[in-house]
TORKOL-4160 file (C-alpha; in steps of 0.2 Angstrom, whole numbers, padded with zeros to 4 digits, m for minus):
351
<pt num="1" X="m0199" Y="0528" Z="0561"/>
<pt num="2" X="m0186" Y="0515" Z="0567"/>
<pt num="3" X="m0184" Y="0499" Z="0559"/>
<pt num="4" X="m0193" Y="0484" Z="0567"/>
<pt num="5" X="m0186" Y="0466" Z="0565"/>
<pt num="6" X="m0200" Y="0454" Z="0559"/>
<pt num="7" X="m0198" Y="0443" Z="0575"/>
<pt num="8" X="m0203" Y="0457" Z="0585"/>
<pt num="9" X="m0219" Y="0461" Z="0576"/>
<pt num="10" X="m0230" Y="0450" Z="0588"/>
<pt num="11" X="m0225" Y="0462" Z="0602"/>
<pt num="12" X="m0231" Y="0477" Z="0593"/>
<pt num="13" X="m0250" Y="0473" Z="0589"/>
<pt num="14" X="m0259" Y="0489" Z="0585"/>
<pt num="15" X="m0243" Y="0499" Z="0582"/>
<pt num="16" X="m0235" Y="0506" Z="0567"/>
<pt num="17" X="m0219" Y="0497" Z="0561"/>
<pt num="18" X="m0206" Y="0499" Z="0547"/>
<pt num="19" X="m0199" Y="0483" Z="0540"/>
<pt num="20" X="m0185" Y="0480" Z="0528"/>
<pt num="21" X="m0181" Y="0463" Z="0520"/>
<pt num="22" X="m0183" Y="0451" Z="0506"/>
<pt num="23" X="m0199" Y="0446" Z="0498"/>
<pt num="24" X="m0200" Y="0427" Z="0502"/>
<pt num="25" X="m0216" Y="0423" Z="0492"/>
<pt num="26" X="m0231" Y="0432" Z="0484"/>
<pt num="27" X="m0249" Y="0427" Z="0483"/>
<pt num="28" X="m0259" Y="0438" Z="0472"/>
<pt num="29" X="m0278" Y="0437" Z="0474"/>
<pt num="30" X="m0283" Y="0451" Z="0463"/>
<pt num="31" X="m0290" Y="0464" Z="0475"/>
<pt num="32" X="m0278" Y="0459" Z="0489"/>
<pt num="33" X="m0260" Y="0453" Z="0489"/>
<pt num="34" X="m0251" Y="0443" Z="0502"/>
<pt num="35" X="m0232" Y="0443" Z="0503"/>
<pt num="36" X="m0221" Y="0435" Z="0516"/>
<pt num="37" X="m0207" Y="0447" Z="0521"/>
<pt num="38" X="m0190" Y="0439" Z="0527"/>
<pt num="39" X="m0176" Y="0447" Z="0536"/>
<pt num="40" X="m0162" Y="0440" Z="0547"/>
<pt num="41" X="m0173" Y="0436" Z="0561"/>
<pt num="42" X="m0189" Y="0428" Z="0554"/>
<pt num="43" X="m0203" Y="0429" Z="0541"/>
<pt num="44" X="m0219" Y="0438" Z="0543"/>
<pt num="45" X="m0235" Y="0439" Z="0532"/>
<pt num="46" X="m0239" Y="0456" Z="0525"/>
<pt num="47" X="m0256" Y="0461" Z="0516"/>
<pt num="48" X="m0260" Y="0475" Z="0506"/>
<pt num="49" X="m0270" Y="0482" Z="0491"/>
<pt num="50" X="m0264" Y="0490" Z="0474"/>
<pt num="51" X="m0246" Y="0487" Z="0478"/>
<pt num="52" X="m0232" Y="0491" Z="0466"/>
<pt num="53" X="m0225" Y="0477" Z="0455"/>
<pt num="54" X="m0213" Y="0466" Z="0465"/>
<pt num="55" X="m0205" Y="0449" Z="0463"/>
<pt num="56" X="m0198" Y="0436" Z="0474"/>
<pt num="57" X="m0181" Y="0440" Z="0482"/>
<pt num="58" X="m0184" Y="0459" Z="0479"/>
<pt num="59" X="m0178" Y="0470" Z="0493"/>
<pt num="60" X="m0192" Y="0481" Z="0500"/>
<pt num="61" X="m0196" Y="0493" Z="0514"/>
<pt num="62" X="m0214" Y="0491" Z="0521"/>
<pt num="63" X="m0223" Y="0503" Z="0533"/>
<pt num="64" X="m0239" Y="0497" Z="0541"/>
<pt num="65" X="m0249" Y="0492" Z="0556"/>
<pt num="66" X="m0247" Y="0475" Z="0565"/>
<pt num="67" X="m0264" Y="0466" Z="0567"/>
<pt num="68" X="m0269" Y="0450" Z="0575"/>
<pt num="69" X="m0274" Y="0436" Z="0563"/>
<pt num="70" X="m0291" Y="0428" Z="0565"/>
<pt num="71" X="m0289" Y="0412" Z="0575"/>
<pt num="72" X="m0293" Y="0401" Z="0560"/>
<pt num="73" X="m0280" Y="0409" Z="0550"/>
<pt num="74" X="m0265" Y="0408" Z="0563"/>
<pt num="75" X="m0250" Y="0399" Z="0555"/>
<pt num="76" X="m0241" Y="0389" Z="0569"/>
<pt num="77" X="m0227" Y="0385" Z="0557"/>
<pt num="78" X="m0221" Y="0404" Z="0558"/>
<pt num="79" X="m0214" Y="0412" Z="0574"/>
<pt num="80" X="m0225" Y="0427" Z="0569"/>
<pt num="81" X="m0239" Y="0416" Z="0563"/>
<pt num="82" X="m0252" Y="0425" Z="0575"/>
<pt num="83" X="m0250" Y="0442" Z="0567"/>
<pt num="84" X="m0249" Y="0450" Z="0550"/>
<pt num="85" X="m0244" Y="0468" Z="0544"/>
<pt num="86" X="m0257" Y="0478" Z="0535"/>
<pt num="87" X="m0247" Y="0487" Z="0522"/>
<pt num="88" X="m0249" Y="0506" Z="0521"/>
<pt num="89" X="m0233" Y="0510" Z="0510"/>
<pt num="90" X="m0222" Y="0498" Z="0501"/>
<pt num="91" X="m0206" Y="0504" Z="0494"/>
<pt num="92" X="m0196" Y="0493" Z="0482"/>
<pt num="93" X="m0177" Y="0496" Z="0485"/>
<pt num="94" X="m0171" Y="0483" Z="0473"/>
<pt num="95" X="m0182" Y="0474" Z="0461"/>
<pt num="96" X="m0176" Y="0456" Z="0458"/>
<pt num="97" X="m0176" Y="0450" Z="0440"/>
<pt num="98" X="m0185" Y="0434" Z="0437"/>
<pt num="99" X="m0174" Y="0420" Z="0432"/>
<pt num="100" X="m0178" Y="0413" Z="0415"/>
<pt num="101" X="m0181" Y="0395" Z="0412"/>
<pt num="102" X="m0167" Y="0384" Z="0404"/>
<pt num="103" X="m0179" Y="0372" Z="0395"/>
<pt num="104" X="m0179" Y="0383" Z="0379"/>
<pt num="105" X="m0160" Y="0382" Z="0379"/>
<pt num="106" X="m0159" Y="0363" Z="0382"/>
<pt num="107" X="m0172" Y="0360" Z="0368"/>
<pt num="108" X="m0162" Y="0370" Z="0356"/>
<pt num="109" X="m0146" Y="0362" Z="0360"/>
<pt num="110" X="m0153" Y="0344" Z="0358"/>
<pt num="111" X="m0163" Y="0348" Z="0343"/>
<pt num="112" X="m0147" Y="0354" Z="0334"/>
<pt num="113" X="m0137" Y="0339" Z="0340"/>
<pt num="114" X="m0150" Y="0326" Z="0335"/>
<pt num="115" X="m0153" Y="0335" Z="0318"/>
<pt num="116" X="m0135" Y="0335" Z="0315"/>
<pt num="117" X="m0133" Y="0316" Z="0318"/>
<pt num="118" X="m0148" Y="0311" Z="0307"/>
<pt num="119" X="m0142" Y="0324" Z="0293"/>
<pt num="120" X="m0125" Y="0317" Z="0293"/>
<pt num="121" X="m0131" Y="0299" Z="0292"/>
<pt num="122" X="m0143" Y="0303" Z="0278"/>
<pt num="123" X="m0129" Y="0312" Z="0268"/>
<pt num="124" X="m0117" Y="0297" Z="0271"/>
<pt num="125" X="m0130" Y="0284" Z="0265"/>
<pt num="126" X="m0134" Y="0294" Z="0250"/>
<pt num="127" X="m0117" Y="0301" Z="0244"/>
<pt num="128" X="m0105" Y="0288" Z="0252"/>
<pt num="129" X="m0092" Y="0302" Z="0254"/>
<pt num="130" X="m0079" Y="0295" Z="0267"/>
<pt num="131" X="m0074" Y="0313" Z="0272"/>
<pt num="132" X="m0091" Y="0315" Z="0279"/>
<pt num="133" X="m0088" Y="0302" Z="0292"/>
<pt num="134" X="m0074" Y="0312" Z="0299"/>
<pt num="135" X="m0086" Y="0327" Z="0300"/>
<pt num="136" X="m0099" Y="0317" Z="0308"/>
<pt num="137" X="m0088" Y="0309" Z="0321"/>
<pt num="138" X="m0081" Y="0327" Z="0326"/>
<pt num="139" X="m0099" Y="0333" Z="0327"/>
<pt num="140" X="m0103" Y="0320" Z="0340"/>
<pt num="141" X="m0087" Y="0324" Z="0350"/>
<pt num="142" X="m0090" Y="0343" Z="0350"/>
<pt num="143" X="m0109" Y="0340" Z="0354"/>
<pt num="144" X="m0105" Y="0329" Z="0369"/>
<pt num="145" X="m0092" Y="0340" Z="0376"/>
<pt num="146" X="m0105" Y="0354" Z="0382"/>
<pt num="147" X="m0113" Y="0340" Z="0393"/>
<pt num="148" X="m0097" Y="0340" Z="0403"/>
<pt num="149" X="m0092" Y="0358" Z="0402"/>
<pt num="150" X="m0105" Y="0371" Z="0398"/>
<pt num="151" X="m0092" Y="0384" Z="0391"/>
<pt num="152" X="m0089" Y="0372" Z="0376"/>
<pt num="153" X="m0107" Y="0376" Z="0370"/>
<pt num="154" X="m0099" Y="0391" Z="0360"/>
<pt num="155" X="m0086" Y="0379" Z="0352"/>
<pt num="156" X="m0100" Y="0367" Z="0347"/>
<pt num="157" X="m0110" Y="0381" Z="0339"/>
<pt num="158" X="m0095" Y="0387" Z="0329"/>
<pt num="159" X="m0092" Y="0369" Z="0323"/>
<pt num="160" X="m0110" Y="0366" Z="0319"/>
<pt num="161" X="m0109" Y="0380" Z="0306"/>
<pt num="162" X="m0095" Y="0372" Z="0297"/>
<pt num="163" X="m0103" Y="0355" Z="0299"/>
<pt num="164" X="m0119" Y="0359" Z="0291"/>
<pt num="165" X="m0111" Y="0369" Z="0278"/>
<pt num="166" X="m0101" Y="0354" Z="0273"/>
<pt num="167" X="m0116" Y="0343" Z="0272"/>
<pt num="168" X="m0125" Y="0356" Z="0261"/>
<pt num="169" X="m0110" Y="0356" Z="0249"/>
<pt num="170" X="m0117" Y="0339" Z="0243"/>
<pt num="171" X="m0133" Y="0348" Z="0237"/>
<pt num="172" X="m0126" Y="0362" Z="0225"/>
<pt num="173" X="m0144" Y="0366" Z="0218"/>
<pt num="174" X="m0151" Y="0367" Z="0235"/>
<pt num="175" X="m0137" Y="0379" Z="0241"/>
<pt num="176" X="m0141" Y="0391" Z="0226"/>
<pt num="177" X="m0159" Y="0392" Z="0231"/>
<pt num="178" X="m0156" Y="0393" Z="0249"/>
<pt num="179" X="m0144" Y="0407" Z="0247"/>
<pt num="180" X="m0157" Y="0418" Z="0239"/>
<pt num="181" X="m0168" Y="0415" Z="0255"/>
<pt num="182" X="m0154" Y="0418" Z="0267"/>
<pt num="183" X="m0149" Y="0434" Z="0258"/>
<pt num="184" X="m0165" Y="0442" Z="0265"/>
<pt num="185" X="m0167" Y="0431" Z="0281"/>
<pt num="186" X="m0150" Y="0434" Z="0289"/>
<pt num="187" X="m0152" Y="0454" Z="0289"/>
<pt num="188" X="m0169" Y="0452" Z="0296"/>
<pt num="189" X="m0163" Y="0440" Z="0310"/>
<pt num="190" X="m0149" Y="0451" Z="0315"/>
<pt num="191" X="m0160" Y="0466" Z="0317"/>
<pt num="192" X="m0175" Y="0457" Z="0325"/>
<pt num="193" X="m0166" Y="0442" Z="0334"/>
<pt num="194" X="m0164" Y="0451" Z="0351"/>
<pt num="195" X="m0183" Y="0455" Z="0351"/>
<pt num="196" X="m0188" Y="0438" Z="0345"/>
<pt num="197" X="m0177" Y="0428" Z="0357"/>
<pt num="198" X="m0174" Y="0440" Z="0372"/>
<pt num="199" X="m0166" Y="0426" Z="0382"/>
<pt num="200" X="m0152" Y="0423" Z="0370"/>
<pt num="201" X="m0139" Y="0433" Z="0361"/>
<pt num="202" X="m0128" Y="0447" Z="0367"/>
<pt num="203" X="m0128" Y="0453" Z="0385"/>
<pt num="204" X="m0131" Y="0446" Z="0402"/>
<pt num="205" X="m0146" Y="0436" Z="0409"/>
<pt num="206" X="m0157" Y="0445" Z="0421"/>
<pt num="207" X="m0152" Y="0444" Z="0439"/>
<pt num="208" X="m0134" Y="0440" Z="0435"/>
<pt num="209" X="m0128" Y="0457" Z="0441"/>
<pt num="210" X="m0138" Y="0457" Z="0457"/>
<pt num="211" X="m0123" Y="0450" Z="0468"/>
<pt num="212" X="m0111" Y="0463" Z="0461"/>
<pt num="213" X="m0123" Y="0477" Z="0463"/>
<pt num="214" X="m0126" Y="0472" Z="0481"/>
<pt num="215" X="m0107" Y="0471" Z="0484"/>
<pt num="216" X="m0104" Y="0489" Z="0477"/>
<pt num="217" X="m0120" Y="0497" Z="0484"/>
<pt num="218" X="m0115" Y="0491" Z="0502"/>
<pt num="219" X="m0097" Y="0496" Z="0500"/>
<pt num="220" X="m0090" Y="0479" Z="0503"/>
<pt num="221" X="m0072" Y="0476" Z="0500"/>
<pt num="222" X="m0058" Y="0463" Z="0500"/>
<pt num="223" X="m0047" Y="0454" Z="0501"/>
<pt num="224" X="m0059" Y="0442" Z="0492"/>
<pt num="225" X="m0059" Y="0424" Z="0492"/>
<pt num="226" X="m0068" Y="0417" Z="0477"/>
<pt num="227" X="m0068" Y="0401" Z="0466"/>
<pt num="228" X="m0063" Y="0399" Z="0448"/>
<pt num="229" X="m0081" Y="0400" Z="0441"/>
<pt num="230" X="m0084" Y="0418" Z="0446"/>
<pt num="231" X="m0067" Y="0425" Z="0444"/>
<pt num="232" X="m0069" Y="0433" Z="0427"/>
<pt num="233" X="m0086" Y="0440" Z="0433"/>
<pt num="234" X="m0078" Y="0449" Z="0448"/>
<pt num="235" X="m0064" Y="0456" Z="0437"/>
<pt num="236" X="m0077" Y="0463" Z="0425"/>
<pt num="237" X="m0087" Y="0471" Z="0439"/>
<pt num="238" X="m0075" Y="0476" Z="0453"/>
<pt num="239" X="m0057" Y="0478" Z="0445"/>
<pt num="240" X="m0047" Y="0489" Z="0448"/>
<pt num="241" X="m0054" Y="0493" Z="0465"/>
<pt num="242" X="m0054" Y="0475" Z="0470"/>
<pt num="243" X="m0042" Y="0461" Z="0466"/>
<pt num="244" X="m0048" Y="0443" Z="0465"/>
<pt num="245" X="m0041" Y="0427" Z="0472"/>
<pt num="246" X="m0042" Y="0417" Z="0456"/>
<pt num="247" X="m0049" Y="0420" Z="0439"/>
<pt num="248" X="m0057" Y="0408" Z="0427"/>
<pt num="249" X="m0041" Y="0400" Z="0421"/>
<pt num="250" X="m0037" Y="0385" Z="0432"/>
<pt num="251" X="m0024" Y="0379" Z="0419"/>
<pt num="252" X="m0014" Y="0395" Z="0422"/>
<pt num="253" X="m0010" Y="0391" Z="0440"/>
<pt num="254" X="0002" Y="0378" Z="0448"/>
<pt num="255" X="m0005" Y="0362" Z="0455"/>
<pt num="256" X="0000" Y="0367" Z="0473"/>
<pt num="257" X="m0009" Y="0384" Z="0472"/>
<pt num="258" X="m0024" Y="0376" Z="0463"/>
<pt num="259" X="m0027" Y="0365" Z="0478"/>
<pt num="260" X="m0030" Y="0381" Z="0488"/>
<pt num="261" X="m0044" Y="0387" Z="0477"/>
<pt num="262" X="m0053" Y="0371" Z="0474"/>
<pt num="263" X="m0064" Y="0359" Z="0484"/>
<pt num="264" X="m0049" Y="0353" Z="0495"/>
<pt num="265" X="m0053" Y="0367" Z="0507"/>
<pt num="266" X="m0070" Y="0359" Z="0510"/>
<pt num="267" X="m0062" Y="0344" Z="0518"/>
<pt num="268" X="m0046" Y="0352" Z="0525"/>
<pt num="269" X="m0051" Y="0365" Z="0538"/>
<pt num="270" X="m0032" Y="0367" Z="0543"/>
<pt num="271" X="m0028" Y="0372" Z="0525"/>
<pt num="272" X="m0042" Y="0385" Z="0525"/>
<pt num="273" X="m0036" Y="0392" Z="0542"/>
<pt num="274" X="m0018" Y="0393" Z="0535"/>
<pt num="275" X="m0024" Y="0402" Z="0519"/>
<pt num="276" X="m0035" Y="0414" Z="0529"/>
<pt num="277" X="m0021" Y="0419" Z="0540"/>
<pt num="278" X="m0010" Y="0422" Z="0525"/>
<pt num="279" X="m0023" Y="0433" Z="0515"/>
<pt num="280" X="m0034" Y="0439" Z="0529"/>
<pt num="281" X="m0050" Y="0438" Z="0518"/>
<pt num="282" X="m0064" Y="0450" Z="0522"/>
<pt num="283" X="m0077" Y="0443" Z="0510"/>
<pt num="284" X="m0080" Y="0426" Z="0503"/>
<pt num="285" X="m0089" Y="0427" Z="0486"/>
<pt num="286" X="m0092" Y="0411" Z="0477"/>
<pt num="287" X="m0102" Y="0405" Z="0462"/>
<pt num="288" X="m0116" Y="0393" Z="0466"/>
<pt num="289" X="m0118" Y="0386" Z="0448"/>
<pt num="290" X="m0120" Y="0368" Z="0449"/>
<pt num="291" X="m0119" Y="0367" Z="0468"/>
<pt num="292" X="m0103" Y="0357" Z="0468"/>
<pt num="293" X="m0101" Y="0345" Z="0483"/>
<pt num="294" X="m0084" Y="0353" Z="0487"/>
<pt num="295" X="m0092" Y="0370" Z="0488"/>
<pt num="296" X="m0106" Y="0364" Z="0499"/>
<pt num="297" X="m0095" Y="0356" Z="0511"/>
<pt num="298" X="m0084" Y="0372" Z="0512"/>
<pt num="299" X="m0099" Y="0384" Z="0514"/>
<pt num="300" X="m0108" Y="0373" Z="0528"/>
<pt num="301" X="m0092" Y="0375" Z="0538"/>
<pt num="302" X="m0092" Y="0394" Z="0536"/>
<pt num="303" X="m0111" Y="0394" Z="0540"/>
<pt num="304" X="m0106" Y="0387" Z="0557"/>
<pt num="305" X="m0092" Y="0399" Z="0559"/>
<pt num="306" X="m0097" Y="0414" Z="0570"/>
<pt num="307" X="m0083" Y="0424" Z="0562"/>
<pt num="308" X="m0093" Y="0425" Z="0545"/>
<pt num="309" X="m0111" Y="0431" Z="0541"/>
<pt num="310" X="m0120" Y="0427" Z="0525"/>
<pt num="311" X="m0127" Y="0443" Z="0518"/>
<pt num="312" X="m0132" Y="0438" Z="0500"/>
<pt num="313" X="m0138" Y="0422" Z="0491"/>
<pt num="314" X="m0146" Y="0419" Z="0475"/>
<pt num="315" X="m0145" Y="0405" Z="0462"/>
<pt num="316" X="m0129" Y="0412" Z="0455"/>
<pt num="317" X="m0118" Y="0418" Z="0469"/>
<pt num="318" X="m0116" Y="0419" Z="0488"/>
<pt num="319" X="m0107" Y="0432" Z="0498"/>
<pt num="320" X="m0101" Y="0431" Z="0516"/>
<pt num="321" X="m0093" Y="0445" Z="0526"/>
<pt num="322" X="m0081" Y="0444" Z="0541"/>
<pt num="323" X="m0087" Y="0450" Z="0557"/>
<pt num="324" X="m0078" Y="0467" Z="0558"/>
<pt num="325" X="m0084" Y="0484" Z="0563"/>
<pt num="326" X="m0084" Y="0490" Z="0545"/>
<pt num="327" X="m0098" Y="0478" Z="0540"/>
<pt num="328" X="m0109" Y="0479" Z="0556"/>
<pt num="329" X="m0123" Y="0489" Z="0546"/>
<pt num="330" X="m0123" Y="0476" Z="0532"/>
<pt num="331" X="m0124" Y="0462" Z="0544"/>
<pt num="332" X="m0138" Y="0470" Z="0554"/>
<pt num="333" X="m0148" Y="0474" Z="0538"/>
<pt num="334" X="m0145" Y="0458" Z="0527"/>
<pt num="335" X="m0139" Y="0444" Z="0538"/>
<pt num="336" X="m0147" Y="0428" Z="0532"/>
<pt num="337" X="m0152" Y="0418" Z="0548"/>
<pt num="338" X="m0154" Y="0401" Z="0540"/>
<pt num="339" X="m0141" Y="0400" Z="0526"/>
<pt num="340" X="m0140" Y="0381" Z="0526"/>
<pt num="341" X="m0158" Y="0379" Z="0523"/>
<pt num="342" X="m0158" Y="0393" Z="0511"/>
<pt num="343" X="m0144" Y="0386" Z="0501"/>
<pt num="344" X="m0152" Y="0369" Z="0499"/>
<pt num="345" X="m0169" Y="0376" Z="0493"/>
<pt num="346" X="m0162" Y="0390" Z="0482"/>
<pt num="347" X="m0167" Y="0386" Z="0463"/>
<pt num="348" X="m0153" Y="0384" Z="0450"/>
<pt num="349" X="m0153" Y="0397" Z="0436"/>
<pt num="350" X="m0152" Y="0392" Z="0418"/>
<pt num="351" X="m0135" Y="0390" Z="0408"/>
């Protein structure tokens, strides 16, 4: 059965349709489940029973029958608000991972930071060792740095080990007793840590790879224009087939080139046109972490540019493709019709 766009469902009441798009929202009432399906044209409500597990932003294919809604259930806010699709078959093409909450990380960071300060003050008052002042001041500096640059969290973690070790050196008897406990605790933690704290440790967070998988699955290609924040990620996922515009080392580039890869392009359209003419970009692939004002300004200009279509967006990244014949199928299937509104409402993932 040929695919039907959601905006055309009101014209097909009583007919069978095949829809393809993203799950915009889910309302599970036990025996019956409602989900709003979004594609490049509109949003339509779908309803079914005993549906397979699905999450918001998952890509699904739905086969069903279009039916009129009861008058008291019509949604005037939707273009398709007078109808709903009764699901006969739902196929999950790509299951979106749920983005974990960042509150646990923030709680852990500030707990260590505050505990370190109070511990340092306590040791200083008790033992009056002047060298401990230096350790405390450095601890405050290293602890404040991640508030300005997230990548420095790892440096703070390494320093915290040295810092707390130095404080404990003032309690030799306590160290002897603690060493016996840690002798058994550390191997236990190493083995069971990934199971006890699944959102921390080695590996990538859920949903991080979704944009790269989308890029590869749909055979997108460069030249790619990207920002610093996502350069290393693209190298990891796409090299050597694709080359990035910049990587994660802003300090490695000249000042003149750095201006091409930063927010100056947002306020200088002529500079972007010159850069695009020089490199002939086919895709724009940007990190959305932090939603910087410069990135926002640049993207909203591209949203209004008919030469570019937004085909992927989540809390981590956004992908736009140039209007060329090679990308016609991707644009037809995945084009986001209201990227500006979607950008403003997209929730930010944790660190």
